[in-house]
C-alpha positions as CSV (number, residue, x, y, z in Angstrom):
1,M,28.6,18.6,-36.2
2,D,27.5,21.9,-34.8
3,I,24.2,23.2,-33.3
4,S,22.7,24.0,-36.8
5,D,23.5,20.5,-37.9
6,L,21.8,19.1,-34.8
7,D,18.8,21.3,-35.4
8,W,18.5,20.0,-39.0
9,L,19.0,16.3,-38.0
10,S,16.4,16.5,-35.2
11,G,13.9,18.5,-37.4
12,E,13.7,18.7,-41.2
13,G,16.3,16.0,-41.7
14,A,14.9,13.6,-39.1
15,P,12.7,11.5,-41.5
16,V,15.6,11.1,-43.9
17,L,17.9,10.0,-41.0
18,E,15.3,7.6,-39.7
19,R,14.8,6.0,-43.1
20,W,18.5,5.6,-43.7
21,T,19.2,4.3,-40.2
22,L,16.7,1.5,-40.8
23,D,17.2,0.8,-44.5
24,A,20.5,2.1,-45.9
25,P,22.1,0.2,-48.9
26,E,24.9,-2.2,-47.9
27,D,27.2,-0.9,-50.6
28,P,28.8,2.3,-49.2
29,L,29.4,3.8,-52.7
30,E,25.7,3.3,-53.6
31,A,24.7,4.9,-50.3
32,V,26.9,8.0,-50.9
33,T,25.7,8.4,-54.5
34,L,22.0,8.1,-53.6
35,L,22.1,10.4,-50.6
36,R,24.2,13.1,-52.3
37,R,21.7,13.1,-55.1
38,E,18.9,13.6,-52.5
39,L,20.6,16.0,-50.1
40,G,23.8,17.4,-51.5
41,R,27.3,16.6,-50.4
42,E,27.4,18.2,-46.9
43,R,24.1,16.9,-45.5
44,A,24.6,13.5,-47.1
45,A,27.9,13.3,-45.2
46,L,26.1,14.4,-42.0
47,V,23.4,11.7,-42.3
48,L,25.8,8.9,-43.2
49,E,28.0,9.8,-40.2
50,Q,25.0,9.6,-37.9
51,V,23.9,6.3,-39.4
52,G,27.4,4.8,-38.7
53,L,27.5,6.2,-35.2
54,R,24.0,4.9,-34.4
55,R,24.9,1.4,-35.6
56,R,28.0,1.4,-33.4
57,A,26.0,2.8,-30.5
58,V,23.5,-0.2,-30.7
59,R,26.3,-2.3,-29.1
60,K,26.2,0.1,-26.1
61,F,22.6,1.4,-25.9
62,G,20.6,-1.3,-27.6
63,R,17.8,-0.2,-29.9
64,D,17.5,3.1,-28.0
65,A,20.5,4.2,-30.1
66,L,18.5,4.2,-33.3
67,G,16.8,7.4,-32.2
68,M,19.8,9.1,-30.6
69,L,22.4,11.5,-32.0
70,F,26.1,11.5,-31.3
71,T,29.6,12.7,-32.1
72,K,32.3,10.2,-32.4
73,K,34.1,11.4,-29.3
74,L,31.0,11.6,-27.1
75,L,29.9,8.2,-28.1
76,E,33.3,6.7,-27.1
77,Q,33.1,8.5,-23.8
78,A,29.5,7.6,-22.9
79,S,28.7,5.2,-20.1
80,G,26.9,2.1,-21.3
81,P,23.5,1.3,-19.7
82,E,24.7,-1.5,-17.4
83,V,27.2,0.6,-15.6
84,A,25.1,3.8,-15.7
85,D,22.0,2.0,-14.3
86,F,24.1,0.6,-11.5
87,K,25.4,4.1,-10.5
88,A,21.9,5.6,-10.8
89,R,20.4,3.0,-8.4
90,R,23.2,3.6,-5.9
91,L,22.5,7.4,-6.0
92,A,18.7,6.8,-5.8
93,A,19.3,4.7,-2.6
94,L,20.3,7.9,-0.9
95,G,16.6,8.9,-1.0
96,T,17.3,11.9,-3.3
97,R,15.2,13.3,-6.1
98,S,17.4,15.6,-8.2
99,V,20.8,15.1,-9.7
100,A,23.3,17.4,-11.5
101,D,24.9,15.5,-14.4
102,L,28.2,17.4,-14.7
103,C,30.1,17.0,-18.0
104,C,27.0,15.3,-19.3
105,G,28.4,14.5,-22.8
106,A,25.9,12.7,-25.0
107,G,23.7,11.8,-22.1
108,G,24.4,8.1,-21.3
109,D,24.4,8.6,-17.6
110,A,21.6,11.2,-17.8
111,L,19.4,8.6,-19.4
112,A,20.0,6.1,-16.6
113,L,19.4,8.7,-14.0
114,A,16.1,9.8,-15.6
115,R,15.0,6.2,-15.9
116,T,15.6,5.8,-12.2
117,G,13.3,8.7,-11.4
118,F,15.7,11.6,-11.0
119,L,15.1,15.1,-12.2
120,V,18.2,15.6,-14.2
121,H,20.1,18.9,-14.4
122,L,22.4,18.9,-17.4
123,V,25.7,20.7,-17.1
124,D,28.5,21.0,-19.7
125,R,30.8,23.7,-21.0
126,D,30.1,22.4,-24.6
127,P,26.7,23.7,-26.0
128,L,26.6,20.9,-28.5
129,A,27.0,18.3,-25.7
130,L,24.2,19.9,-23.8
131,A,21.9,19.9,-26.9
132,L,22.8,16.3,-27.6
133,S,22.0,15.2,-24.1
134,A,18.7,17.0,-24.1
135,H,17.8,15.5,-27.5
136,N,18.7,12.0,-26.4
137,L,16.7,12.3,-23.2
138,G,13.7,13.6,-25.1
139,K,13.9,10.6,-27.6
140,S,13.5,8.3,-24.5
141,G,10.5,10.3,-23.2
142,F,12.3,12.5,-20.6
143,R,13.1,16.2,-20.3
144,E,15.9,17.8,-18.5
145,A,15.1,19.8,-15.3
146,S,17.6,22.5,-16.4
147,R,20.5,23.0,-18.8
148,T,23.6,25.0,-17.8
149,E,26.6,25.9,-20.0
150,T,29.5,26.6,-17.7
151,T,33.1,25.7,-17.0
152,L,33.3,23.6,-13.8
153,P,33.6,24.0,-10.8
154,D,31.4,27.1,-11.4
155,L,27.7,26.0,-10.9
156,G,26.1,29.4,-10.3
157,D,22.8,29.0,-8.5
158,L,22.1,25.4,-9.6
159,V,20.4,23.4,-6.9
160,A,20.3,19.6,-6.9
161,D,20.6,16.9,-4.2
162,V,23.4,14.9,-5.6
163,F,25.9,14.9,-8.5
164,H,27.4,12.7,-11.1
165,L,30.7,14.0,-12.5
166,D,32.5,12.7,-15.6
167,P,35.7,14.9,-15.7
168,D,37.2,15.5,-19.1
169,R,40.4,13.5,-19.4
170,R,43.2,14.6,-21.8
171,A,45.9,12.0,-22.2
172,K,49.5,13.2,-21.6
173,G,50.9,10.5,-23.8
174,S,50.9,6.7,-24.1
175,S,52.9,3.8,-22.8
176,E,54.6,1.3,-25.0
177,D,51.5,-0.9,-25.1
178,G,49.3,2.0,-26.1
179,E,47.7,2.5,-22.7
180,E,47.1,6.2,-21.8
181,R,49.5,7.4,-19.1
182,W,47.7,8.6,-16.0
183,D,48.3,12.3,-15.3
184,N,45.8,14.2,-13.1
185,R,46.9,17.5,-14.7
186,G,44.8,16.3,-17.6
187,L,41.6,16.4,-15.6
188,S,39.0,19.2,-16.2
189,P,37.9,20.1,-13.6
190,D,41.2,19.6,-11.8
191,P,41.3,17.8,-8.4
192,D,40.8,21.1,-6.5
193,G,37.7,21.8,-8.6
194,I,36.4,18.3,-8.0
195,R,36.8,18.8,-4.2
196,Q,34.8,22.0,-4.5
197,I,32.0,20.2,-6.2
198,T,31.9,17.3,-3.7
199,A,31.6,19.8,-0.9
200,R,28.5,21.4,-2.4
201,F,26.2,18.3,-2.5
202,R,24.8,15.6,-0.2
203,G,26.6,12.9,-2.1
204,G,27.5,11.9,-5.6
205,A,29.8,9.9,-7.9
206,V,33.0,10.9,-9.7
207,K,33.7,8.8,-12.8
208,L,37.4,8.1,-13.3
209,P,39.5,5.9,-15.6
210,T,40.4,2.5,-14.1
211,G,44.1,3.5,-13.9
212,A,43.6,6.5,-11.7
213,P,45.6,5.9,-8.4
214,A,43.5,5.4,-5.2
215,G,43.4,8.4,-2.9
216,F,44.7,11.1,-5.3
217,L,41.5,13.1,-4.9
218,D,41.7,13.1,-1.1
219,I,37.9,13.1,-0.6
220,E,35.8,11.1,1.8
221,G,34.0,8.2,0.0
222,E,34.1,4.7,-1.3
223,L,36.2,3.5,-4.2
224,Q,34.4,1.0,-6.5
225,F,35.5,-0.6,-9.7
226,L,32.7,-1.2,-12.3
227,G,32.8,-3.5,-15.2
228,V,30.6,-5.6,-17.5
229,A,31.3,-9.3,-17.9
230,D,35.1,-9.5,-18.0
231,E,35.7,-5.9,-19.0
232,L,36.6,-3.3,-16.4
233,R,35.0,0.0,-17.5
234,E,35.5,2.7,-14.8
235,Q,36.1,3.5,-11.1
């Protein structure tokens, strides 16, 4: 998906996507045939991909997912509402009003922050991620306070009380059981960049994989492990 695809899916193609999200044929071959006849090969593939992603996203976002847009990678990376709502409430307890959602992705944390009453500033180096976050906020009745395309830790003149940061994590390989090996050189921003960001705000939260070793960031704060039921999700 690119920006032009997103514009079509959220505009002219939105009624088709909504209809197919709610009432697509069970037979995949029948679905492909009918949709290609209606839209052509490329847009049919685009709609069917979103239908599949939305149905997967229902497990994470509930029925809100039926109006949202995703890419496969950003859906996998998005915080589910239970964990995101918990973090948003903790940040709100600081008595703050605005938050910079850094590396905002598809907007899972941004949605929770907006529901909690924050003015949300979206920040990501990927223009498609920014557009998806803004779309998904809008489908839930919220609008972003600002939208900034930049490579962290550069934040320009952005002003917000607190931050939520979800660094990009690029695996450096896998162990024998398939778990990603921890390597902080895969973080973007890197640890020095993260420390620059934390020094700029009153407070905030850095989302890390559960296997990240305690203390490697060397910043003042509290370490908390978050999970849902019996599944550990992030620290």
